[in-house]
C-alpha positions as CSV (number, residue, x, y, z in Angstrom):
1,X,-37.2,-36.0,-57.7
2,X,-35.0,-36.6,-60.6
3,X,-37.6,-38.1,-62.5
4,X,-39.9,-35.0,-62.0
5,X,-37.1,-33.1,-63.6
6,X,-36.7,-35.5,-66.5
7,X,-40.4,-35.4,-67.1
8,X,-41.0,-31.8,-66.8
9,X,-37.7,-31.7,-69.4
10,X,-39.0,-34.1,-72.0
11,X,-42.4,-32.3,-71.6
12,X,-40.7,-29.0,-72.3
13,X,-38.7,-30.4,-75.3
14,X,-42.2,-31.9,-76.9
15,X,-44.1,-28.5,-76.0
16,X,-41.7,-25.8,-76.0
17,X,-39.2,-27.1,-78.4
18,X,-41.8,-28.9,-80.6
19,X,-39.5,-32.2,-80.5
20,X,-41.1,-35.4,-81.6
21,X,-41.6,-38.5,-79.7
22,X,-39.0,-40.3,-81.9
23,X,-36.5,-37.5,-81.1
24,X,-37.2,-37.7,-77.3
25,X,-37.3,-41.5,-77.3
26,X,-33.7,-41.5,-79.0
27,X,-32.3,-40.0,-75.6
28,X,-34.3,-42.3,-73.5
29,X,-31.5,-44.2,-72.4
30,X,-29.6,-40.9,-71.6
31,X,-32.6,-39.8,-69.4
32,X,-32.5,-43.0,-67.6
33,X,-28.9,-42.9,-67.0
34,X,-29.3,-39.6,-65.3
35,X,-32.1,-40.5,-63.4
36,X,-30.2,-43.6,-62.1
37,X,-26.4,-42.1,-61.8
38,X,-27.3,-38.8,-60.1
39,X,-28.9,-40.6,-57.2
40,X,-26.5,-43.1,-56.6
41,X,-23.7,-40.4,-56.8
42,X,-25.6,-38.8,-54.1
43,X,-26.2,-41.9,-52.1
44,X,-22.2,-42.5,-52.2
45,X,-21.4,-39.0,-51.1
46,X,-23.9,-39.7,-48.2
47,X,-22.3,-42.9,-47.4
48,X,-18.5,-41.8,-47.7
49,X,-19.0,-38.8,-45.8
50,X,-20.9,-40.7,-42.8
51,X,-23.9,-38.6,-43.2
52,X,-26.3,-41.7,-42.1
53,X,-27.4,-41.3,-38.4
54,X,-30.3,-42.7,-36.2
55,X,-33.0,-41.2,-34.5
56,X,-32.3,-41.8,-30.6
57,X,-36.4,-42.5,-30.1
58,X,-37.2,-44.3,-33.3
59,X,-34.1,-45.8,-34.1
60,X,-34.7,-44.9,-37.7
61,X,-31.5,-44.0,-39.8
62,X,-31.7,-41.3,-42.2
63,X,-29.6,-38.4,-43.5
64,X,-29.6,-35.5,-41.3
65,X,-31.6,-37.1,-38.3
66,X,-29.1,-35.3,-35.7
67,X,-26.9,-33.3,-37.9
68,X,-28.8,-30.4,-39.5
69,X,-25.9,-29.5,-41.8
70,X,-26.1,-33.1,-43.4
71,X,-30.1,-32.4,-43.7
72,X,-29.3,-29.2,-45.5
73,X,-26.7,-30.3,-47.9
74,X,-27.9,-33.9,-48.8
75,X,-31.7,-33.5,-48.5
76,X,-32.8,-30.0,-48.6
77,X,-30.8,-28.6,-51.4
78,X,-31.3,-31.4,-54.0
79,X,-35.1,-31.5,-53.0
80,X,-35.8,-27.5,-53.7
81,X,-33.3,-27.8,-56.5
82,X,-35.2,-30.5,-58.3
83,X,-38.3,-29.0,-57.6
84,X,-37.4,-25.5,-59.1
85,X,-35.8,-27.1,-62.1
86,X,-38.6,-29.1,-62.8
87,X,-40.9,-26.2,-62.1
88,X,-39.1,-24.0,-64.4
89,X,-39.1,-26.5,-67.3
90,X,-43.2,-26.9,-66.6
91,X,-43.4,-23.3,-66.8
92,X,-41.6,-22.8,-69.8
93,X,-43.8,-25.8,-71.6
94,X,-46.9,-23.9,-70.2
95,X,-46.1,-20.6,-71.7
96,X,-45.2,-22.2,-75.0
97,X,-48.5,-24.2,-75.4
98,X,-50.4,-20.9,-74.2
99,X,-48.7,-19.3,-77.3
100,X,-49.8,-22.1,-79.4
101,X,-53.3,-22.0,-78.2
102,X,-53.4,-18.4,-78.9
103,X,-52.0,-18.8,-82.6
104,X,-54.8,-21.8,-83.2
105,X,-57.8,-19.6,-82.0
106,X,-56.4,-16.6,-83.9
107,X,-56.0,-18.7,-87.2
108,X,-59.5,-19.9,-86.8
109,X,-60.7,-22.0,-90.0
110,X,-61.9,-25.4,-89.9
111,X,-61.1,-27.8,-87.1
112,X,-59.4,-24.7,-85.2
113,X,-61.6,-25.1,-82.3
114,X,-61.2,-28.9,-81.9
115,X,-57.6,-28.3,-81.7
116,X,-57.7,-25.7,-79.1
117,X,-60.2,-27.7,-77.1
118,X,-57.6,-30.8,-77.5
119,X,-54.5,-28.8,-76.2
120,X,-56.6,-27.2,-73.4
121,X,-57.6,-30.8,-72.0
122,X,-53.7,-31.9,-72.6
123,X,-52.8,-28.8,-70.6
124,X,-55.4,-29.2,-67.7
125,X,-54.4,-33.2,-67.4
126,X,-50.3,-31.8,-67.4
127,X,-51.6,-29.1,-64.7
128,X,-53.3,-31.5,-62.7
129,X,-50.6,-34.1,-62.7
130,X,-48.1,-31.2,-61.7
131,X,-50.0,-30.1,-59.1
132,X,-50.4,-33.5,-57.7
133,X,-47.0,-33.7,-57.8
134,X,-45.6,-30.3,-56.6
135,X,-47.9,-29.8,-53.6
136,X,-46.7,-33.0,-51.7
137,X,-43.0,-32.3,-52.5
138,X,-43.7,-28.7,-51.0
139,X,-44.9,-30.2,-48.1
140,X,-42.1,-32.4,-47.5
141,X,-39.8,-29.6,-48.3
142,X,-41.5,-27.4,-45.8
143,X,-41.6,-30.5,-42.7
144,X,-37.9,-30.7,-43.5
145,X,-37.4,-26.8,-43.0
146,X,-39.4,-26.8,-40.0
147,X,-37.4,-29.5,-38.5
148,X,-34.3,-28.1,-39.4
149,X,-35.5,-24.6,-37.9
150,X,-36.5,-25.9,-34.7
151,X,-34.6,-29.2,-34.0
152,X,-31.8,-27.8,-31.7
153,X,-34.4,-26.1,-29.6
154,X,-36.4,-29.5,-29.5
155,X,-33.2,-31.3,-28.1
156,X,-32.4,-28.8,-25.6
157,X,-35.9,-28.6,-24.1
158,X,-35.7,-32.7,-23.9
159,X,-32.5,-32.5,-22.3
160,X,-32.5,-29.7,-20.1
161,X,-32.9,-30.4,-16.4
162,X,-34.5,-26.8,-15.7
163,X,-36.8,-26.0,-12.6
164,X,-39.9,-25.2,-14.9
165,X,-39.1,-28.1,-17.6
166,X,-42.9,-28.8,-17.2
167,X,-43.7,-25.6,-19.0
168,X,-42.5,-25.2,-22.5
169,X,-43.3,-23.0,-25.4
170,X,-44.8,-24.1,-28.6
171,X,-41.4,-23.7,-30.5
172,X,-39.7,-26.1,-27.8
173,X,-41.9,-29.0,-28.7
174,X,-42.6,-30.3,-32.5
175,X,-46.1,-29.3,-33.5
176,X,-47.0,-33.0,-34.8
177,X,-49.7,-31.9,-36.9
178,X,-47.3,-29.8,-38.7
179,X,-44.8,-32.7,-39.5
């Protein structure tokens, strides 16, 4: 997710602020440092706080399997923040490219149509890549939000020895088609 932010930020620098490849490449080490340091700090914070827990059914260890506060603070908030920050850089870059495209079309002249076509192809490629990243990332966030919303009810329905325990509403069982 942090790589998405860095990719959209560098694309914004190139498209929105008109930075050259050399200028962006000069900051490559800083981008790599951020891309490795931020998740490392998050991982250390998770381990220090003891937020890793195991699923009693599958035995899979993950952050926030049983403690929904850990899921919110260590998984959901960073994922949503990274997606929104990356999307805002992407949107700002697209706005800049649309302005550049309109200027090229208004200027006209020799080769203006060809330049505008190349710019539109670039915008389409970036748009397709962005959709291919943001849709699955949004689905993952949605699944975590769904689990966060109904986790307690699911646990109560499984642990409760009620007279009508065979009759459960759809909220008391996870809809695996959603997950």
